[in-house]
LUMNURO-570055 format. One record per residue (C-alpha): residue number from 0; residue in three letters; x, y, z. Coordinates in nm, 4 decimals. Example, Ala and Ser with C-alpha at 12.3 -4.5 7.8 and 13.67 -1.06 7.14 Angstrom:
(0, ALA, (1.2300, -0.4500, 0.7800));
(1, SER, (1.3670, -0.1060, 0.7140));
END
This chain:
(0, MET, (0.2090, 4.7541, -8.1109));
(1, LEU, (0.5461, 4.9764, -8.2389));
(2, GLY, (0.3501, 5.1266, -8.5218));
(3, LEU, (0.0747, 5.2791, -8.2916));
(4, TRP, (0.3182, 5.3712, -8.0244));
(5, TYR, (0.5355, 5.6077, -8.2510));
(6, GLY, (0.2619, 5.7001, -8.4997));
(7, PRO, (-0.0220, 5.9318, -8.4640));
(8, ARG, (-0.1653, 5.9786, -8.1196));
(9, TRP, (-0.5204, 5.9475, -8.2509));
(10, ARG, (-0.4941, 5.6113, -8.3358));
(11, VAL, (-0.4453, 5.4942, -7.9762));
(12, TRP, (-0.7383, 5.6688, -7.8435));
(13, PRO, (-0.9584, 5.3729, -7.7617));
(14, LEU, (-0.6664, 5.2358, -7.5540));
(15, LEU, (-0.6184, 5.5407, -7.3244));
(16, PRO, (-0.8760, 5.3954, -7.0643));
(17, LEU, (-0.6352, 5.1090, -7.0338));
(18, SER, (-0.3309, 5.3207, -6.9908));
(19, ALA, (-0.4855, 5.4907, -6.7027));
(20, LEU, (-0.5412, 5.2178, -6.5326));
(21, TYR, (-0.1822, 5.1094, -6.5783));
(22, ALA, (-0.0668, 5.4245, -6.4606));
(23, LEU, (-0.2664, 5.3909, -6.1586));
(24, ALA, (-0.1303, 5.0306, -6.1030));
(25, VAL, (0.2158, 5.1761, -6.1275));
(26, ALA, (0.1540, 5.4579, -5.8787));
(27, LEU, (-0.0309, 5.2182, -5.6460));
(28, ARG, (0.2771, 4.9671, -5.6397));
(29, ALA, (0.5048, 5.2677, -5.5558));
(30, ALA, (0.3049, 5.4309, -5.2886));
(31, PRO, (0.4012, 5.2215, -5.0064));
(32, TYR, (0.7614, 5.3251, -5.0453));
(33, ARG, (0.6777, 5.6930, -5.1313));
(34, PHE, (0.4793, 5.7482, -4.8258));
(35, GLY, (0.7122, 5.5526, -4.5715));
(36, TRP, (0.4693, 5.2653, -4.5330));
(37, ARG, (0.7247, 5.0269, -4.6497));
(38, HIS, (1.0997, 5.0693, -4.6592));
(39, PRO, (1.3519, 4.9534, -4.9335));
(40, VAL, (1.6405, 4.7338, -4.8141));
(41, ARG, (1.9497, 4.9537, -4.7807));
(42, LEU, (2.2843, 4.7462, -4.8552));
(43, PRO, (2.5916, 4.8802, -4.7121));
(44, VAL, (2.7449, 4.9723, -5.0420));
(45, PRO, (2.6421, 5.2397, -5.3030));
(46, VAL, (2.4026, 5.1218, -5.5476));
(47, VAL, (2.3574, 5.2540, -5.9115));
(48, VAL, (2.0660, 5.1649, -6.0959));
(49, VAL, (2.0520, 5.1842, -6.4886));
(50, GLY, (1.7054, 5.1435, -6.6419));
(51, ASN, (1.4517, 5.3043, -6.8772));
(52, ILE, (1.0962, 5.4166, -6.8709));
(53, THR, (1.0182, 5.2785, -7.2338));
(54, VAL, (0.9485, 4.9315, -7.3379));
(55, GLY, (1.2154, 4.8180, -7.5887));
(56, GLY, (1.5852, 4.8207, -7.6001));
(57, THR, (1.7671, 5.1435, -7.5260));
(58, GLY, (2.1364, 5.0222, -7.4842));
(59, LYS, (2.1319, 4.9888, -7.0849));
(60, THR, (2.3105, 4.6664, -7.0577));
(61, PRO, (2.6266, 4.8021, -7.2658));
(62, LEU, (2.6179, 5.0961, -7.0405));
(63, VAL, (2.6310, 4.8903, -6.7224));
(64, ILE, (2.9074, 4.7012, -6.8624));
(65, HIS, (3.1028, 5.0153, -6.9495));
(66, LEU, (3.0503, 5.1765, -6.6115));
(67, ALA, (3.1272, 4.8634, -6.4295));
(68, GLN, (3.4725, 4.8332, -6.6008));
(69, ARG, (3.5369, 5.2165, -6.5587));
(70, LEU, (3.4740, 5.1875, -6.1956));
(71, ALA, (3.6952, 4.8899, -6.1690));
(72, ALA, (3.9628, 5.0723, -6.3675));
(73, ALA, (3.9368, 5.3439, -6.0988));
(74, GLY, (4.0023, 5.1078, -5.7933));
(75, GLU, (3.6447, 5.0301, -5.7370));
(76, ARG, (3.4912, 4.6523, -5.6899));
(77, PRO, (3.1886, 4.6420, -5.8694));
(78, GLY, (2.9208, 4.3989, -5.8947));
(79, ILE, (2.6611, 4.3712, -6.1172));
(80, LEU, (2.2841, 4.2845, -6.0403));
(81, CYS, (2.0431, 4.1255, -6.3133));
(82, ARG, (1.6806, 4.0271, -6.2900));
(83, GLY, (1.7513, 3.7024, -6.4638));
(84, TYR, (1.4615, 3.7522, -6.7094));
(85, GLY, (1.4078, 3.4545, -6.9051));
(86, GLY, (1.5567, 3.2212, -6.6629));
(87, ALA, (1.3820, 2.9366, -6.5585));
(88, SER, (1.5935, 2.8553, -6.2495));
(89, ALA, (1.4002, 2.6855, -5.9233));
(90, HIS, (1.6423, 2.8646, -5.6889));
(91, TRP, (1.7188, 3.2380, -5.6804));
(92, PRO, (1.9594, 3.4288, -5.6360));
(93, ARG, (2.2002, 3.2733, -5.8649));
(94, GLN, (2.5879, 3.3542, -5.9159));
(95, VAL, (2.6299, 3.3914, -6.2772));
(96, THR, (2.9444, 3.2885, -6.4451));
(97, PRO, (3.0644, 3.2984, -6.8099));
(98, GLY, (2.9758, 2.9310, -6.8239));
(99, SER, (2.6331, 2.9526, -6.6808));
(100, ASP, (2.3087, 2.8191, -6.8770));
(101, PRO, (2.1163, 3.1104, -7.0093));
(102, ARG, (1.8231, 2.9022, -6.9819));
(103, GLU, (1.8905, 2.9098, -6.6128));
(104, VAL, (1.9882, 3.2472, -6.5229));
(105, GLY, (1.8644, 3.4370, -6.8414));
(106, ASP, (2.0551, 3.5627, -7.1596));
(107, GLU, (2.1684, 3.9116, -7.0425));
(108, SER, (2.3065, 3.7911, -6.7170));
(109, VAL, (2.5397, 3.5468, -6.9110));
(110, LEU, (2.6320, 3.8223, -7.1434));
(111, ILE, (2.7075, 4.0411, -6.8712));
(112, ALA, (2.9463, 3.7967, -6.7065));
(113, ARG, (3.1389, 3.7159, -7.0306));
(114, ARG, (3.1713, 4.0991, -7.1279));
(115, SER, (3.2388, 4.2450, -6.8055));
(116, GLY, (3.4840, 3.9691, -6.6351));
(117, LEU, (3.3183, 4.0973, -6.3042));
(118, PRO, (3.0923, 3.9340, -6.0361));
(119, VAL, (2.7468, 3.9013, -6.1444));
(120, ALA, (2.4304, 3.7675, -5.9567));
(121, ALA, (2.0713, 3.7229, -6.0717));
(122, GLY, (1.7444, 3.6978, -5.9094));
(123, PRO, (1.3877, 3.8691, -5.8951));
(124, ASP, (1.4952, 3.9621, -5.5188));
(125, ARG, (1.7940, 4.2175, -5.5943));
(126, ALA, (1.8624, 4.2607, -5.2235));
(127, ALA, (1.9120, 3.8868, -5.1929));
(128, ALA, (2.1334, 3.8822, -5.5219));
(129, GLY, (2.3143, 4.1837, -5.3929));
(130, ARG, (2.4250, 4.0116, -5.0598));
(131, LEU, (2.5699, 3.7274, -5.2997));
(132, LEU, (2.8259, 4.0047, -5.4261));
(133, LEU, (2.8879, 4.1556, -5.1028));
(134, ALA, (3.0018, 3.8461, -4.9784));
(135, GLN, (3.2946, 3.8447, -5.2511));
(136, GLY, (3.3754, 4.1890, -5.1650));
(137, CYS, (3.2150, 4.4118, -5.3914));
(138, THR, (3.2416, 4.7794, -5.3142));
(139, VAL, (2.9753, 4.9113, -5.5337));
(140, LEU, (2.6484, 4.7219, -5.7153));
(141, LEU, (2.5170, 4.8157, -6.0499));
(142, CYS, (2.1774, 4.7105, -6.1381));
(143, ASP, (2.0931, 4.6184, -6.4987));
(144, ASP, (1.7164, 4.7489, -6.5193));
(145, GLY, (1.5160, 4.7762, -6.2021));
(146, LEU, (1.4276, 5.1281, -6.2072));
(147, GLN, (1.0860, 5.0629, -6.1277));
(148, HIS, (1.1787, 4.7953, -5.8625));
(149, GLN, (1.1506, 4.9947, -5.5532));
(150, ALA, (1.2228, 4.7243, -5.3011));
(151, LEU, (1.5932, 4.8137, -5.3181));
(152, ALA, (1.7486, 5.1276, -5.2115));
(153, ARG, (1.9700, 5.2955, -5.4639));
(154, ASP, (2.1766, 5.5908, -5.4561));
(155, VAL, (2.2289, 5.6793, -5.8185));
(156, GLU, (1.9581, 5.6460, -6.0872));
(157, ILE, (2.0380, 5.6777, -6.4613));
(158, ILE, (1.7917, 5.6544, -6.7473));
(159, VAL, (1.8479, 5.5407, -7.0942));
(160, MET, (1.6834, 5.6615, -7.4004));
(161, ASP, (1.6819, 5.5879, -7.7588));
(162, GLY, (1.7515, 5.8973, -7.9556));
(163, ALA, (1.5554, 5.7711, -8.2484));
(164, ARG, (1.2349, 5.6831, -8.0889));
(165, GLY, (1.2416, 5.8855, -7.7720));
(166, LEU, (0.9137, 5.8696, -7.5759));
(167, GLY, (0.6815, 5.7858, -7.8810));
(168, ASN, (0.3435, 5.9186, -7.8322));
(169, GLY, (0.3931, 5.9958, -7.4649));
(170, PHE, (0.1265, 5.7481, -7.3334));
(171, CYS, (0.2073, 5.4868, -7.0780));
(172, LEU, (0.1296, 5.1034, -7.1676));
(173, PRO, (-0.0677, 4.9711, -7.3601));
(174, ALA, (-0.1567, 5.2961, -7.5722));
(175, GLY, (0.2215, 5.3972, -7.5883));
(176, PRO, (0.5586, 5.2713, -7.4841));
(177, LEU, (0.6079, 5.4256, -7.1204));
(178, ARG, (0.6413, 5.2197, -6.8283));
(179, GLU, (0.5694, 5.5187, -6.5919));
(180, SER, (0.5086, 5.9198, -6.6504));
(181, ALA, (0.7695, 6.1004, -6.8663));
(182, GLN, (0.7885, 6.3093, -6.5246));
(183, ARG, (1.0423, 6.0326, -6.3888));
(184, LEU, (1.3089, 6.1764, -6.6317));
(185, LYS, (1.3196, 6.5057, -6.4062));
(186, GLN, (1.3657, 6.2849, -6.0875));
(187, VAL, (1.6871, 6.0792, -6.1674));
(188, ASP, (2.0612, 6.1738, -6.1422));
(189, ALA, (2.1328, 6.1455, -6.5106));
(190, VAL, (1.9595, 6.0968, -6.8279));
(191, VAL, (2.1652, 5.9090, -7.1188));
(192, VAL, (2.0440, 5.9358, -7.4811));
(193, GLN, (2.1714, 5.6595, -7.7067));
(194, GLY, (2.2549, 5.7911, -8.0549));
(195, GLY, (2.1817, 6.1468, -7.9876));
(196, GLY, (1.9083, 6.3334, -8.1707));
(197, LEU, (1.6894, 6.3859, -7.8990));
(198, SER, (1.5943, 6.7135, -7.7258));
(199, LEU, (1.4502, 6.6812, -7.3697));
(200, GLY, (1.4769, 7.0421, -7.2613));
(201, TRP, (1.7154, 6.9521, -6.9726));
(202, PRO, (2.0794, 6.8295, -6.9709));
(203, ALA, (2.1700, 6.4566, -7.1201));
(204, PHE, (2.4572, 6.2785, -7.1789));
(205, ILE, (2.5180, 6.0941, -7.5141));
(206, MET, (2.6121, 5.7285, -7.5820));
(207, ASP, (2.6817, 5.5429, -7.8940));
(208, LEU, (2.6980, 5.1984, -7.9626));
(209, PRO, (2.9268, 5.1112, -8.2588));
(210, LEU, (2.9581, 4.7502, -8.3951));
(211, GLY, (3.3086, 4.6079, -8.3460));
(212, ASP, (3.5437, 4.5547, -8.6391));
(213, THR, (3.5877, 4.2066, -8.5517));
(214, LEU, (3.3325, 3.9224, -8.5630));
(215, VAL, (3.3445, 3.6291, -8.3288));
(216, ALA, (3.2242, 3.2708, -8.4453));
(217, VAL, (2.8983, 3.1498, -8.2315));
(218, THR, (3.0230, 2.8218, -8.1906));
(219, ASP, (3.4131, 2.8141, -8.1444));
(220, GLY, (3.5296, 3.2127, -8.0827));
(221, SER, (3.7486, 3.2219, -8.3791));
(222, ARG, (3.7594, 3.5754, -8.5395));
(223, ARG, (3.7028, 3.7490, -8.8737));
(224, PRO, (3.7202, 4.1037, -8.9637));
(225, LEU, (3.3803, 4.2609, -9.0515));
(226, ALA, (3.5486, 4.4320, -9.3262));
(227, GLU, (3.5790, 4.0907, -9.5130));
(228, PHE, (3.1679, 4.0798, -9.5183));
(229, VAL, (3.1336, 4.4147, -9.6830));
(230, GLY, (2.9347, 4.3828, -10.0053));
(231, GLN, (2.8050, 4.0443, -9.9095));
(232, THR, (2.4528, 3.9542, -9.8675));
(233, VAL, (2.4063, 3.7918, -9.5194));
(234, HIS, (2.1247, 3.6748, -9.3020));
(235, ALA, (2.0832, 3.8723, -8.9790));
(236, MET, (1.9083, 3.7845, -8.6613));
(237, ALA, (1.8145, 3.9923, -8.3558));
(238, GLY, (1.5934, 3.8727, -8.0660));
(239, ILE, (1.6466, 4.2258, -7.8774));
(240, GLY, (1.4105, 4.5186, -7.7760));
(241, HIS, (1.4827, 4.7320, -8.0883));
(242, PRO, (1.6034, 4.4774, -8.3933));
(243, GLN, (1.6401, 4.7411, -8.6447));
(244, ARG, (1.8948, 4.9135, -8.4893));
(245, PHE, (2.1030, 4.5940, -8.5289));
(246, PHE, (2.0071, 4.5694, -8.9094));
(247, GLY, (2.0619, 4.9306, -8.9590));
(248, ALA, (2.4111, 4.9214, -8.8034));
(249, LEU, (2.5046, 4.6374, -9.0515));
(250, ARG, (2.3902, 4.8256, -9.3519));
(251, GLN, (2.5831, 5.1341, -9.2554));
(252, ALA, (2.9023, 4.9209, -9.2291));
(253, GLY, (2.8247, 4.8255, -9.6135));
(254, LEU, (2.6551, 4.4827, -9.5682));
(255, SER, (2.3567, 4.3416, -9.7592));
(256, VAL, (2.1008, 4.2403, -9.5090));
(257, VAL, (1.8299, 3.9786, -9.5025));
(258, GLU, (1.6324, 4.0538, -9.1801));
(259, HIS, (1.5279, 3.8175, -8.9554));
(260, PRO, (1.3513, 3.9771, -8.6050));
(261, PHE, (1.2810, 3.7569, -8.3456));
(262, PRO, (1.0945, 3.8720, -7.9846));
(263, ASP, (1.3378, 4.0093, -7.7232));
(264, HIS, (1.4682, 3.7380, -7.5174));
(265, TYR, (1.3389, 3.4699, -7.7582));
(266, ASP, (1.4092, 3.1078, -7.6580));
(267, TYR, (1.5909, 2.9793, -7.9900));
(268, ARG, (1.5318, 2.6496, -8.1208));
(269, PRO, (1.7630, 2.4893, -8.3997));
(270, GLU, (1.4719, 2.4890, -8.6591));
(271, ASP, (1.4331, 2.8569, -8.6224));
(272, LEU, (1.7767, 2.9104, -8.7879));
(273, ARG, (1.7346, 2.6961, -9.0876));
(274, PHE, (1.6942, 2.9872, -9.3055));
(275, ALA, (2.0818, 3.0145, -9.2815));
(276, ALA, (2.1845, 2.6730, -9.3486));
(277, ASP, (2.3800, 2.7656, -9.6961));
(278, GLY, (2.4571, 3.1238, -9.6021));
(279, VAL, (2.6276, 3.3663, -9.3427));
(280, LEU, (2.4383, 3.4382, -9.0395));
(281, LEU, (2.5108, 3.7492, -8.8339));
(282, MET, (2.3664, 3.7947, -8.4843));
(283, THR, (2.3740, 3.9953, -8.1659));
(284, GLU, (2.5970, 3.8754, -7.8900));
(285, LYS, (2.2790, 3.8531, -7.6631));
(286, ASP, (2.1561, 3.6065, -7.9429));
(287, ALA, (2.4769, 3.4238, -7.9558));
(288, VAL, (2.4795, 3.3506, -7.5786));
(289, LYS, (2.1638, 3.1202, -7.6253));
(290, CYS, (2.2506, 2.9836, -7.9910));
(291, ALA, (2.6055, 2.8599, -7.9090));
(292, ARG, (2.4702, 2.5203, -7.8218));
(293, PHE, (2.3397, 2.4767, -8.1640));
(294, PRO, (2.5481, 2.3108, -8.4650));
(295, LEU, (2.5782, 2.6120, -8.6666));
(296, ARG, (2.8062, 2.6758, -8.9505));
(297, ASN, (2.9015, 3.0145, -9.0625));
(298, ALA, (2.7360, 3.1882, -8.7712));
(299, TRP, (2.8934, 3.5061, -8.6198));
(300, PHE, (2.7994, 3.7661, -8.3774));
(301, VAL, (2.8840, 4.1071, -8.3737));
(302, PRO, (3.0280, 4.2655, -8.0570));
(303, VAL, (2.8980, 4.6083, -7.9490));
(304, SER, (3.0376, 4.8190, -7.6823));
(305, ALA, (2.9161, 5.1766, -7.5361));
(306, ARG, (3.1042, 5.4798, -7.6168));
(307, VAL, (3.0002, 5.7028, -7.3418));
(308, ASP, (3.0274, 6.0741, -7.2563));
(309, PRO, (3.3394, 6.0918, -7.0161));
(310, GLY, (3.1325, 6.3508, -6.8267));
(311, LEU, (2.9002, 6.0848, -6.7223));
(312, GLU, (3.2006, 5.8379, -6.6144));
(313, ALA, (3.3194, 6.1167, -6.3945));
(314, LYS, (2.9985, 6.1888, -6.2316));
(315, VAL, (2.9239, 5.8246, -6.1482));
(316, LEU, (3.2640, 5.7733, -5.9976));
(317, ALA, (3.2177, 6.0936, -5.7913));
(318, TRP, (2.8742, 5.9842, -5.6777));
(319, VAL, (2.9868, 5.6433, -5.5875));
(320, ARG, (3.2983, 5.7617, -5.3942));
(321, GLN, (3.0954, 6.0199, -5.2060));
(322, ARG, (2.7994, 5.7740, -5.1211));
(323, GLY, (3.0620, 5.5343, -5.0156));
(324, LYS, (3.2092, 5.7682, -4.7744));
(325, ASP, (2.8681, 5.8772, -4.6474));
(326, LEU, (2.7989, 5.5221, -4.5846));
(327, ALA, (3.1272, 5.4252, -4.3996));
(328, ALA, (3.0658, 5.7118, -4.1863));
(329, GLY, (2.7211, 5.6257, -4.0934));
(330, MET, (2.8105, 5.2572, -4.0021));
(331, ARG, (3.0708, 5.3924, -3.7303));
END
C-alpha cells in the first residue's frame, strides 16, 4: 500500500468510498467523548500522549523514552504506558520489566522498559495500566501511542511525523496513510517532525534519530564499534513501521547493506533468519528484543536515541508542572 499512499492521488480513487467510511467510523467513535455523552477517565497526575496520525513508524517510541528520561532528570517520577501491541497475555494490565517476555507484553513495551529504566505498564485499558504506575508513586504518565484512544483523559498531546513521508496523499485509510483527518494537527499541543524537511504551515519541533556508534550483541550484550563494520557487506533486518529509514542510516554510516524488511511487530522464528547464518546480521533494537532467545552468531543491534529540540523539552516540563499544580489544587 505504501506505493499507493505516497504516489499520485488519482491511483487511489477507487478506494475513496472506503476512506469515507473509515473517516465516518473514526468520527463516530470519538463523538461520545466530544459531545459529553461519555467521559474519559481522569487520573490524578498529568498525562502526556505521544502519537501519530499516519500508519507506520515515525519515531514516537524514542521520543517517549527521551522525554521520560528528561522529566526524571528534572525531578519528576515518570511512568510509561503502552498498548502492549503484539502481546498475547491473558491478563491485562501488566507491569513490564526489562526481563518481561515480549510475546506476552509486546516488543515495544519491553524495549521501553530496558532503555528507559523507568516504570512501564501495558494493556488495552490505559487507565487501568496507569493505576499500576500510580501505585509506584509516579507523578506523570507518558503514553506511547494512544492519540486516538479517547477513554483516558490527557493534558498534553504531541504528534510525531516523518519528515520524509509527511501525510502522503492526504487521504484516510485505506486510500491513504492517515488514521484521522490532518486537521488534528491543529488541535494538539505540539507537532514534532522527525528528520525535518517538511513544511506544515505552522510551528513544529525537529527531532533526529541518529544511530549509536556502538553495536550491541543480541545474545550476550557485548559491544563493538560501528566503525569496525564500515566497508563491509552486512545483512540488515527491520520489523518496524518504516524499515527503509534503518537501512538508509546504515548506508550513510558506510556499510553495504543486504535488506531484509519484515512487517512491523513481526513474530520472528529461527528459520526466518537463516539468510544470516554465515554473515554479519544487524537489526533494530526492537527486533533484538524478540530475537535474543535464538542461538544467533554475529548478530548485533544498533541503538537509536532521539535528539530533540530543547524547546520541546522545556515546554513539556512546563506543561507537566503547571498541570500538576492545577490537579493538586483541585484535589484539596
